[in-house]
C-alpha positions as CSV (number, residue, x, y, z in Angstrom):
1,M,19.1,70.2,-187.2
2,P,15.4,71.3,-187.1
3,L,12.8,69.1,-185.5
4,P,10.6,67.0,-187.8
5,M,7.2,68.4,-188.3
6,T,5.6,65.2,-187.2
7,A,7.4,65.3,-183.9
8,K,6.2,68.9,-183.3
9,R,2.6,68.0,-184.1
10,A,2.7,65.1,-181.8
11,G,4.2,67.2,-179.0
12,K,7.2,64.9,-178.9
13,S,10.9,65.4,-179.6
14,P,13.7,63.2,-180.8
15,M,15.3,63.9,-177.4
16,V,12.5,61.9,-175.8
17,E,13.4,58.9,-177.8
18,T,17.0,59.3,-177.0
19,A,16.3,59.4,-173.3
20,R,14.1,56.3,-173.0
21,P,15.8,53.1,-172.1
22,S,15.5,50.1,-174.4
23,S,12.8,47.6,-173.9
24,S,15.3,44.8,-173.4
25,R,16.9,46.7,-170.6
26,R,13.5,47.5,-169.1
27,E,12.7,43.8,-169.0
28,R,15.8,42.9,-167.0
29,N,15.0,45.4,-164.2
30,I,13.1,44.0,-161.2
31,G,11.4,46.3,-158.7
32,S,8.2,47.9,-157.6
33,K,5.9,49.2,-160.3
34,D,4.8,52.8,-160.8
35,S,1.2,53.8,-161.9
36,R,2.1,52.7,-165.5
37,G,3.4,49.4,-164.4
38,H,7.0,50.2,-164.8
39,S,9.7,49.3,-162.3
40,Q,11.1,52.3,-160.3
41,H,14.6,51.0,-161.2
42,D,13.8,50.9,-164.9
43,I,14.5,54.6,-165.4
44,M,17.9,55.0,-167.0
45,P,19.9,58.2,-166.6
46,L,19.4,60.7,-169.5
47,D,22.2,61.3,-171.9
48,V,22.9,64.8,-170.6
49,D,25.3,65.8,-173.3
50,T,22.9,64.8,-176.1
51,L,20.0,66.4,-174.4
52,D,21.9,69.7,-173.8
53,K,23.0,69.6,-177.5
54,D,19.5,69.3,-178.7
55,M,18.1,71.8,-176.2
56,N,20.5,74.4,-177.4
57,R,18.8,74.3,-180.8
58,L,15.5,75.4,-179.3
59,S,14.3,78.8,-178.3
60,L,13.6,79.5,-174.6
61,Q,9.9,79.3,-175.3
62,E,10.2,76.0,-177.2
63,S,12.3,74.6,-174.3
64,E,9.7,75.6,-171.8
65,E,6.9,74.0,-173.9
66,L,8.9,70.8,-174.2
67,V,9.5,70.5,-170.5
68,Y,5.9,71.2,-169.8
69,N,4.8,68.5,-172.2
70,L,7.2,66.1,-170.5
71,L,5.7,66.9,-167.1
72,L,2.2,66.3,-168.5
73,S,3.3,62.8,-169.5
74,L,4.4,61.9,-165.9
75,P,2.1,60.4,-163.3
76,R,1.0,62.7,-160.4
77,N,3.2,61.0,-157.8
78,R,6.3,61.6,-159.9
79,L,5.4,65.3,-160.2
80,A,5.4,65.6,-156.5
81,S,8.9,64.1,-156.3
82,L,10.1,66.5,-159.0
83,Q,8.6,69.5,-157.2
84,R,10.7,68.7,-154.1
85,R,13.8,68.5,-156.3
86,I,13.1,71.7,-158.2
87,L,12.1,73.8,-155.1
88,P,15.7,74.6,-154.0
89,L,16.4,75.9,-157.5
90,L,13.6,78.3,-157.2
91,Q,14.7,79.6,-153.8
92,F,17.8,81.3,-154.9
93,D,19.1,83.7,-152.2
94,L,20.4,86.7,-154.1
95,V,21.5,88.6,-151.0
96,A,23.4,85.7,-149.5
97,S,25.2,85.2,-152.8
98,L,26.6,88.7,-152.7
99,P,29.9,89.6,-151.0
100,T,29.4,90.3,-147.3
101,E,30.4,93.9,-147.6
102,I,27.7,94.6,-150.2
103,A,25.0,92.6,-148.4
104,L,25.7,94.7,-145.2
105,Q,25.3,97.9,-147.2
106,I,21.9,96.7,-148.4
107,F,20.8,95.9,-144.9
108,A,22.1,99.2,-143.6
109,L,19.3,100.9,-145.6
110,L,16.6,99.1,-143.6
111,P,14.7,100.5,-140.6
112,A,14.7,98.6,-137.3
113,E,11.4,96.9,-138.2
114,G,12.9,95.6,-141.4
115,L,16.0,94.3,-139.7
116,H,13.9,92.4,-137.2
117,A,11.8,90.8,-140.0
118,C,15.0,89.8,-142.0
119,S,16.5,88.2,-138.9
120,R,13.7,85.5,-139.2
121,V,14.3,84.6,-142.8
122,S,17.5,82.4,-142.6
123,R,20.6,82.0,-140.6
124,Q,22.6,84.0,-143.1
125,W,20.1,86.9,-143.1
126,R,20.0,86.8,-139.3
127,A,23.8,87.2,-139.2
128,L,23.6,90.1,-141.6
129,S,20.6,91.8,-139.8
130,C,22.2,91.5,-136.4
131,D,25.4,93.1,-137.4
132,Q,26.2,95.7,-134.7
133,T,27.1,98.4,-137.2
134,H,23.4,98.7,-138.3
135,W,22.1,98.9,-134.8
136,K,24.8,101.4,-133.6
137,D,23.8,103.7,-136.5
138,L,20.2,103.4,-135.6
139,C,20.9,104.2,-131.9
140,Q,23.1,107.2,-132.8
141,Q,20.3,108.6,-134.9
142,R,18.1,108.6,-131.8
143,G,20.8,109.8,-129.4
144,W,20.9,106.4,-127.5
145,T,24.2,105.6,-125.9
146,W,25.5,102.3,-124.4
147,R,26.5,102.5,-120.8
148,T,29.1,100.1,-119.4
149,P,27.6,99.1,-116.0
150,A,29.4,98.3,-112.9
151,I,29.1,94.8,-111.6
152,D,28.3,95.9,-108.1
153,E,25.4,98.0,-109.2
154,V,23.1,96.1,-109.1
155,S,1.5,113.5,-93.0
156,V,2.6,116.9,-94.3
157,D,4.0,119.7,-92.2
158,E,2.1,123.0,-92.0
159,Y,3.2,125.4,-94.6
160,V,5.0,128.6,-93.6
161,Q,3.7,131.5,-95.8
162,E,7.1,133.1,-96.3
163,D,7.5,133.6,-100.0
164,D,5.7,134.5,-103.2
165,E,5.5,131.0,-104.7
166,G,8.0,131.8,-107.5
167,M,5.5,133.2,-110.0
168,G,5.0,136.7,-111.3
169,A,1.8,138.5,-112.1
170,E,0.6,138.8,-115.6
171,E,0.7,142.1,-117.4
172,G,-2.2,144.3,-116.4
173,E,-3.2,142.1,-113.5
174,E,-4.0,143.7,-110.2
175,G,-1.0,143.3,-107.9
176,A,1.6,143.3,-110.6
177,S,4.8,144.6,-109.1
178,T,7.1,147.4,-110.4
179,N,10.8,147.9,-109.9
180,E,10.1,150.7,-107.4
181,D,7.9,148.9,-105.0
182,T,9.8,145.6,-105.1
183,A,13.3,146.8,-104.1
184,N,13.0,144.8,-100.9
185,A,10.9,142.0,-102.3
186,G,12.6,139.3,-100.2
187,E,11.3,140.9,-97.0
188,T,8.0,142.1,-98.5
189,S,7.0,138.7,-99.8
190,T,7.4,137.2,-96.4
191,A,4.5,139.3,-95.1
192,I,2.1,138.5,-97.9
193,E,-0.9,136.5,-96.8
194,H,-2.2,133.7,-99.0
195,N,-5.4,135.5,-100.0
196,E,-3.3,138.5,-101.1
197,I,-1.3,136.6,-103.7
198,E,-4.2,135.2,-105.8
199,F,-3.6,138.0,-108.3
200,D,-1.9,136.3,-111.1
201,S,-4.6,134.1,-112.6
202,G,-3.3,130.9,-111.3
203,Y,0.4,131.6,-111.0
204,A,0.2,132.0,-107.3
205,S,-2.8,130.0,-106.4
206,F,-0.7,127.5,-104.5
207,S,1.4,127.6,-101.5
208,A,4.6,126.8,-103.4
209,A,5.9,126.9,-107.0
210,D,8.7,126.6,-109.5
211,I,8.7,127.8,-113.0
212,A,11.0,126.1,-115.4
213,P,11.4,122.4,-116.3
214,A,14.0,120.4,-114.6
215,S,17.4,120.1,-116.2
216,A,20.3,118.1,-114.8
217,A,22.1,117.8,-111.5
218,H,25.0,116.1,-109.6
219,A,27.1,116.2,-106.5
220,P,29.4,114.2,-104.2
221,S,28.1,112.8,-100.9
222,S,29.5,114.8,-98.0
223,P,26.6,116.6,-96.2
224,A,27.0,120.4,-95.8
225,Y,23.9,120.9,-93.8
226,I,21.2,118.6,-92.5
227,G,17.7,119.9,-92.0
228,R,15.4,118.8,-89.2
229,A,13.8,115.3,-89.5
230,F,10.2,114.7,-89.9
231,S,8.5,113.7,-86.7
232,D,5.6,111.9,-88.4
233,F,6.1,111.7,-92.1
234,L,3.4,110.0,-94.2
235,H,5.5,108.9,-97.2
236,C,8.1,106.2,-97.0
237,A,11.2,105.9,-99.2
238,P,10.6,103.7,-102.3
239,P,12.3,100.3,-102.9
240,P,16.0,101.0,-103.8
241,M,16.4,101.4,-107.6
242,L,19.3,99.0,-107.7
243,Q,20.9,97.8,-110.9
244,P,20.8,94.1,-111.6
245,S,23.5,92.0,-110.0
246,P,25.9,90.0,-112.2
247,S,24.1,86.8,-111.5
248,S,20.7,88.2,-112.5
249,S,21.7,90.1,-115.6
250,P,23.3,88.5,-118.6
251,H,24.1,91.9,-120.2
252,L,26.7,93.2,-117.8
253,S,29.4,93.3,-120.4
254,P,31.8,96.0,-121.5
255,T,31.0,95.0,-125.2
256,P,28.1,97.1,-126.5
257,D,25.1,95.2,-127.8
258,Y,23.4,98.0,-129.8
259,R,20.7,95.7,-131.0
260,L,19.7,95.0,-127.4
261,L,20.0,98.7,-126.6
262,H,17.7,99.6,-129.5
263,Y,15.2,96.9,-128.6
264,T,15.1,97.9,-124.9
265,L,14.6,101.6,-125.6
266,T,11.9,100.9,-128.1
267,K,10.1,98.8,-125.5
268,L,10.4,101.6,-123.0
269,S,9.1,104.0,-125.6
270,K,6.0,101.8,-126.0
271,R,5.5,101.9,-122.2
272,F,5.5,105.6,-122.2
273,R,2.9,105.6,-124.9
274,T,0.6,103.2,-123.0
275,G,1.2,104.7,-119.6
276,S,2.6,101.4,-118.2
277,Y,4.5,102.4,-115.1
278,R,5.0,101.7,-111.4
279,R,4.9,104.7,-109.1
280,T,6.9,105.1,-105.9
281,T,7.3,108.1,-103.6
282,L,10.7,109.3,-102.6
283,Q,10.8,110.8,-99.1
284,G,12.1,109.9,-95.6
285,P,13.3,111.3,-92.3
286,Q,15.9,113.4,-94.0
287,G,13.5,114.7,-96.7
288,H,12.4,118.3,-97.1
289,S,10.3,119.8,-94.4
290,N,8.2,121.9,-96.7
291,T,6.9,122.3,-100.2
292,I,9.3,121.2,-103.0
293,Y,9.6,123.7,-105.8
294,C,12.1,122.3,-108.2
295,L,14.0,119.2,-109.1
296,Q,16.6,118.0,-111.7
297,L,18.0,114.6,-112.6
298,Y,21.7,114.3,-113.0
299,T,24.1,111.4,-113.8
300,Y,27.6,111.6,-112.4
301,P,30.1,110.9,-115.2
302,A,32.1,107.7,-115.1
303,T,35.7,107.9,-113.9
304,S,38.7,105.6,-113.7
305,S,37.6,104.5,-110.2
306,S,33.8,104.6,-110.5
307,C,31.0,104.1,-112.9
308,S,28.3,106.7,-113.7
309,R,25.7,107.2,-111.0
310,Q,22.3,109.0,-111.2
311,V,21.0,111.3,-108.5
312,L,18.2,113.8,-108.0
313,F,18.5,117.3,-106.7
314,T,15.5,119.1,-105.2
315,G,14.9,122.6,-103.9
316,S,12.4,123.6,-101.3
317,R,10.6,126.2,-99.3
318,D,12.6,125.0,-96.4
319,R,15.6,127.0,-98.0
320,T,17.7,123.9,-98.7
321,V,18.8,121.8,-101.7
322,R,19.0,118.0,-101.2
323,E,20.7,115.4,-103.2
324,W,19.0,112.0,-103.4
325,D,20.8,108.7,-104.4
326,L,18.2,107.0,-106.7
327,A,19.8,103.6,-106.1
328,T,19.0,103.7,-102.4
329,G,16.4,106.4,-102.0
330,A,18.6,108.1,-99.4
331,V,19.5,111.8,-99.0
332,V,23.3,111.9,-99.4
333,R,23.8,115.7,-99.2
334,V,21.9,118.7,-97.9
335,I,23.0,122.2,-99.0
336,G,21.8,125.1,-96.9
337,G,22.8,128.3,-95.1
338,V,22.9,130.5,-98.2
339,H,19.3,131.3,-99.2
340,T,17.2,133.1,-96.6
341,S,14.0,132.2,-98.3
342,S,12.6,129.6,-100.6
343,V,14.7,127.9,-103.3
344,L,12.6,128.4,-106.4
345,A,14.8,127.1,-109.2
346,L,18.1,125.2,-109.7
347,C,20.3,124.0,-112.5
348,V,23.1,121.5,-112.3
349,R,25.5,120.3,-115.0
350,D,29.1,119.4,-115.8
351,V,31.5,122.1,-117.0
352,D,34.9,121.0,-118.4
353,A,37.9,122.4,-116.5
354,D,41.3,121.4,-117.8
355,G,39.8,118.4,-119.5
356,Q,38.1,117.2,-116.4
357,P,34.3,117.5,-115.8
358,V,33.5,119.6,-112.7
359,G,29.9,119.7,-111.4
360,Y,28.3,123.0,-110.6
361,L,25.0,123.7,-109.0
362,A,23.2,127.1,-109.4
363,T,20.2,128.0,-107.2
364,A,17.8,130.9,-107.3
365,G,15.4,132.0,-104.6
366,S,12.7,134.4,-103.5
367,D,15.4,136.3,-101.5
368,C,16.5,137.8,-104.9
369,R,19.8,135.7,-104.7
370,V,21.6,133.4,-107.0
371,A,24.2,131.1,-105.6
372,L,26.8,128.9,-107.4
373,Y,28.3,125.8,-105.8
374,N,31.3,123.7,-106.8
375,L,30.0,120.2,-106.1
376,V,33.4,118.5,-106.2
377,E,34.8,120.9,-103.6
378,N,31.4,121.0,-101.8
379,R,31.4,124.8,-101.3
380,C,29.7,127.9,-102.5
381,V,31.9,129.7,-105.0
382,G,29.8,132.8,-105.8
383,E,26.7,134.7,-105.1
384,I,24.6,137.3,-107.0
385,Q,22.0,139.7,-105.7
386,D,21.4,142.0,-108.6
387,H,17.7,141.4,-109.2
388,E,15.2,143.6,-107.3
389,D,12.6,140.8,-106.9
390,S,12.4,137.0,-106.6
391,V,14.6,135.2,-109.0
392,L,12.3,132.7,-110.8
393,C,14.6,130.7,-113.0
394,V,18.4,130.1,-113.5
395,R,20.2,128.3,-116.3
396,F,23.9,128.1,-117.3
397,D,26.3,126.4,-119.7
398,E,30.1,126.6,-120.0
399,Q,30.1,130.2,-121.1
400,R,27.3,132.0,-119.3
401,L,24.7,132.0,-116.5
402,V,21.2,133.4,-117.2
403,T,18.6,134.4,-114.7
404,C,15.1,135.9,-114.8
405,S,13.0,137.6,-112.2
406,K,9.7,139.1,-111.2
407,D,11.4,142.5,-111.7
408,H,10.7,142.0,-115.5
409,T,14.4,141.5,-116.4
410,V,16.7,138.8,-117.7
411,R,20.3,139.0,-116.7
412,T,23.4,137.3,-118.1
413,Y,26.8,136.6,-116.4
414,A,30.1,135.1,-117.5
415,F,30.6,131.6,-116.2
416,P,32.0,130.7,-113.7
417,T,33.3,134.1,-112.7
418,L,29.7,135.6,-112.6
419,R,30.9,138.8,-114.1
420,P,27.8,140.8,-115.2
421,Q,27.2,141.0,-119.0
422,H,23.8,142.1,-120.1
423,V,20.5,143.2,-118.7
424,L,17.5,142.4,-121.0
425,V,14.6,144.7,-120.2
426,E,12.0,144.3,-123.0
427,H,9.4,142.3,-121.0
428,R,6.4,144.2,-119.5
429,A,5.7,141.7,-116.7
430,A,7.5,139.1,-114.6
431,V,9.8,136.8,-116.6
432,N,8.7,133.4,-115.3
433,A,11.0,131.2,-117.3
434,V,14.2,131.3,-119.3
435,A,16.0,128.7,-121.4
436,L,19.5,128.7,-122.9
437,C,20.7,126.9,-126.1
438,G,24.1,127.8,-127.5
439,N,24.3,131.6,-128.0
440,L,20.5,131.9,-127.9
441,I,18.2,132.7,-125.0
442,V,14.5,132.3,-124.9
443,S,12.3,133.9,-122.2
444,G,8.7,133.6,-121.3
445,S,6.7,136.2,-119.4
446,G,3.5,137.1,-117.8
447,D,3.0,139.6,-120.6
448,R,2.1,136.5,-122.8
449,S,5.1,136.9,-125.0
450,V,8.1,134.7,-125.8
451,R,11.3,136.6,-126.7
452,L,14.4,135.4,-128.5
453,W,17.8,137.0,-127.6
454,D,21.4,136.9,-128.8
455,A,23.3,135.8,-125.7
456,D,26.6,137.3,-126.9
457,T,25.3,140.8,-127.6
458,G,22.1,141.0,-125.6
459,Q,20.2,142.0,-128.7
460,L,16.5,141.1,-129.0
461,L,16.2,139.0,-132.1
462,R,12.5,138.3,-132.3
463,T,9.4,138.7,-130.2
464,F,6.4,136.4,-130.4
465,E,3.6,138.5,-128.9
466,N,0.5,136.8,-127.5
467,H,2.2,133.5,-127.8
468,H,-0.5,132.2,-125.4
469,H,-3.8,133.8,-124.4
470,R,-2.5,134.3,-120.8
471,G,0.9,134.5,-119.1
472,I,3.6,132.0,-119.9
473,A,4.6,129.9,-116.9
474,S,7.2,127.5,-118.3
475,I,9.7,127.2,-121.1
476,D,12.0,124.5,-122.6
477,F,14.2,125.2,-125.6
478,K,16.2,122.8,-127.9
479,L,17.0,124.6,-131.1
480,P,14.9,125.1,-133.2
481,Y,12.0,124.1,-130.9
482,V,10.5,126.2,-128.2
483,L,8.0,124.4,-125.8
484,S,5.9,126.6,-123.6
485,G,3.2,126.1,-120.9
486,S,0.8,128.8,-119.8
487,S,-1.9,129.7,-117.3
488,D,-4.3,129.4,-120.2
489,K,-4.0,125.7,-119.4
490,H,-2.3,124.9,-122.8
491,L,1.0,123.9,-124.3
492,R,2.6,125.0,-127.5
493,L,5.5,123.6,-129.5
494,F,6.9,126.0,-132.0
495,D,9.7,125.8,-134.6
496,I,11.3,129.2,-134.7
497,L,12.9,128.6,-138.1
498,N,10.0,127.5,-140.2
499,A,7.1,128.8,-138.1
500,S,5.3,125.5,-137.6
501,G,4.3,123.4,-134.7
502,W,1.2,122.4,-132.6
503,S,-0.9,123.6,-129.8
504,T,-3.4,122.1,-127.4
505,C,-5.5,125.2,-127.7
506,P,-9.0,124.4,-129.1
507,P,-9.7,125.8,-132.6
508,E,-12.6,128.0,-131.4
509,T,-10.3,130.0,-129.1
510,V,-7.6,130.8,-131.6
511,G,-7.1,134.6,-131.7
512,A,-9.5,135.2,-128.8
513,P,-9.0,135.3,-125.1
514,L,-9.7,132.0,-123.3
515,A,-12.8,132.0,-121.1
516,S,-12.3,131.4,-117.4
517,T,-14.5,128.3,-117.6
518,T,-12.3,126.2,-119.9
519,T,-13.3,122.6,-120.0
520,P,-11.4,120.2,-117.8
521,A,-8.7,117.9,-119.1
522,T,-9.8,115.1,-121.4
523,P,-9.5,111.4,-120.5
524,P,-6.2,109.7,-121.2
525,A,-7.4,108.1,-124.5
526,A,-5.1,109.1,-127.3
527,T,-6.5,110.7,-130.5
528,S,-5.5,110.1,-134.0
529,P,-3.0,112.5,-135.5
530,D,-5.6,113.0,-138.3
531,S,-8.0,114.6,-135.8
532,A,-5.9,117.7,-135.6
533,R,-7.1,120.9,-137.4
534,Q,-4.7,123.3,-139.0
535,A,-4.8,127.0,-138.3
536,A,-2.6,130.0,-138.7
537,C,-1.5,131.8,-135.5
538,P,-3.1,135.2,-135.5
539,T,0.0,136.9,-134.1
540,C,3.0,135.3,-135.8
541,G,1.3,133.6,-138.8
542,A,2.7,130.1,-137.9
543,T,0.9,127.0,-139.0
544,I,-0.2,125.1,-135.9
545,A,-2.0,121.8,-135.4
546,L,-4.8,122.4,-133.0
547,R,-5.8,119.7,-130.6
548,G,-8.7,119.2,-128.1
549,E,-6.7,117.7,-125.2
550,Q,-5.5,120.0,-122.5
551,H,-4.8,120.4,-118.9
552,G,-7.4,121.6,-116.4
553,D,-5.2,124.3,-114.9
554,L,-2.0,126.2,-115.2
555,V,0.8,124.3,-116.9
556,R,3.7,124.9,-114.5
557,S,6.5,122.7,-115.9
558,V,7.3,121.4,-119.3
559,A,10.1,119.2,-120.7
560,L,11.1,118.6,-124.3
561,G,12.6,115.2,-125.4
562,S,13.5,113.7,-128.7
563,E,10.3,111.7,-128.9
564,F,8.0,113.0,-126.1
565,V,6.8,116.2,-124.5
566,I,6.1,116.0,-120.8
567,S,4.0,118.6,-118.9
568,G,3.0,119.0,-115.2
569,S,0.1,121.1,-114.1
570,Y,-1.7,122.5,-111.2
571,D,-4.6,120.1,-112.1
572,L,-2.5,117.3,-110.3
573,T,-1.7,115.5,-113.5
574,I,1.3,114.8,-115.7
575,K,0.7,114.3,-119.4
576,V,2.8,112.7,-122.1
577,W,2.5,114.0,-125.6
578,D,3.9,112.8,-128.9
579,R,6.4,115.4,-129.9
580,A,5.8,115.1,-133.7
581,T,2.1,115.3,-133.7
582,G,1.0,116.8,-130.3
583,T,-1.2,113.7,-129.6
584,L,-1.8,112.9,-126.0
585,V,-0.4,109.5,-125.4
586,A,-0.6,109.1,-121.6
587,D,-2.2,110.8,-118.7
588,L,-0.6,110.1,-115.3
589,T,-2.8,110.8,-112.3
590,G,-3.1,109.8,-108.6
591,G,0.5,110.6,-107.7
592,H,0.0,114.0,-106.1
593,T,-2.5,115.4,-103.7
594,G,-1.3,119.0,-104.2
595,R,-0.4,121.0,-107.2
596,I,2.6,119.9,-109.3
597,F,5.4,122.4,-109.6
598,C,8.2,120.6,-111.5
599,I,8.9,117.6,-113.6
600,A,11.9,115.9,-115.2
601,F,12.3,112.7,-117.2
602,D,14.7,110.4,-119.0
603,H,14.4,107.2,-121.0
604,T,13.2,105.2,-118.0
605,K,11.1,107.4,-115.7
606,I,9.4,110.7,-115.0
607,V,10.0,112.4,-111.7
608,S,7.7,115.1,-110.2
609,C,7.4,117.2,-107.1
610,G,4.9,119.7,-105.7
611,E,2.8,121.2,-103.0
612,D,2.3,118.0,-101.1
613,Q,6.0,117.6,-100.5
614,R,6.0,114.3,-102.5
615,I,8.7,113.3,-104.9
616,C,7.0,110.8,-107.2
617,I,8.9,108.5,-109.5
618,W,6.9,107.1,-112.4
619,D,9.1,104.1,-113.4
620,F,8.5,102.7,-116.9
621,S,11.4,100.3,-116.7
622,H,10.0,97.9,-114.2
623,G,11.0,94.3,-115.0
624,I,13.5,95.5,-117.7
625,D,17.3,95.4,-117.4
626,T,18.3,99.0,-118.0
627,S,21.8,98.8,-116.6
628,F,23.4,99.3,-120.0
629,I,21.3,102.4,-120.9
630,Q,23.1,105.8,-120.6
631,I,20.5,108.1,-119.0
């Protein structure tokens, strides 16, 4: 029935009268008094059925007004008590009330930062946000893999001027070689004096060199040839890079913890961005006896009898290749007796044979030779000597092997038979670097161009003329991105599909030759991505972000990762760049006293080598258990 008008005007309701205890009952109760003088035990339970019946007659707004007026009639201390009782009703957890399958689908849409925040809300949310499915998906998006660790893991010699330092002259430079006068380049380069090879605008300004970025390497541990020991070497082997023992690491478990994996790799990424590392020098009595031109990291695949193991391969002017065990810092294999001059480049990787991975090592030298080794059998399985001048870079995959040379050509061979396939002859100067990705080949030359080839047919697909203002010294290629370093002291990252990317070249030099007095490298302070200026490349029309940071000399080695770009230069520094924006995030100095020729990196470290015979390990994982990270 409708409420009486008098009750509405008074702000009261018949329900209030129904809910109040009778005066006779109130007089019989004994207890402490509230602020109105009533006993705390005088309050009788409400007739819920009657109240619910009457409330159903009111609209939602009228019910709200009624409850508000009731609250106004209560003393303040009773309101505080009611607030504590009402609070759980207001904190309804909608997500926790859903079926687990639906709640997990909601959490799967969150980024890592959101999952970390949700894990601090409640126990139920923590269980949902820590579900391994979410973190496994996030790790797979970044290419991060869990590795099941093993429990038991836990003064420079005088240089011999015998080669041409592995770099070719730029197009039009004095001293640029031709096919006719370099037929016997292996012998000719031995007689070249140091002051006679300063013709390539920085390419040959050092006593040793390598062109391409490091790739991967591996080998067993039976020495094939041991070089002479150092009589008075200045650099000691670093502390062994041992994995944590079972007692010191709680994570040595075969069950993947992808949340831990994501957290650890994110922490390592932050260290790369802040330049937080510990540097050690890898050398010893069995180290190289001369300048180190090239290096590559390689991880042995796990087998039924052993776990994966990471090693380092290095090639030197002493004509040998050495394998270093990074867990002990010791040389476990020396390969020699094939090249008669400097080893300028190497490439090592697994190739499946009958379902089993077999490790192959390819080396290239200033003696115009390319050699292929089977590392499992520990023997040389093939040699090539088709180039007419120093072979400056070699790369291979399961289908083909690709080489480039100072004789201006790129050659391809079937793998592993080494049957000749194509000779690519469009470059006008030495081809300093080559990279292989699927059926595409990218080459960089002293003629300042980058060329894209079809590896199956040998057809030239596209030419990027004047890609840099001077000759290109280094290349890395992961479709669709091409990363290049040049003697113009700059880097460029370029997307060959949509013609976009970034360059360290200053805006004022776009479309014009770089002056010989380019300003030195900037301090390591990072700049905001917003500080970049946009410009169109005058040759290819690509939109590039132009940045002020740069190296102070030729960029000899570059490496392209999923998050970072690493570059090593003749200016004795290694720089870390943000791949997406081109922002300089870290500047590593003080490791080398001679020019840097090659760099490689993984999730935990950067490795570099150069003119001073040092192998520097820039370790970003110090104090962190990384035994479960697949590197």
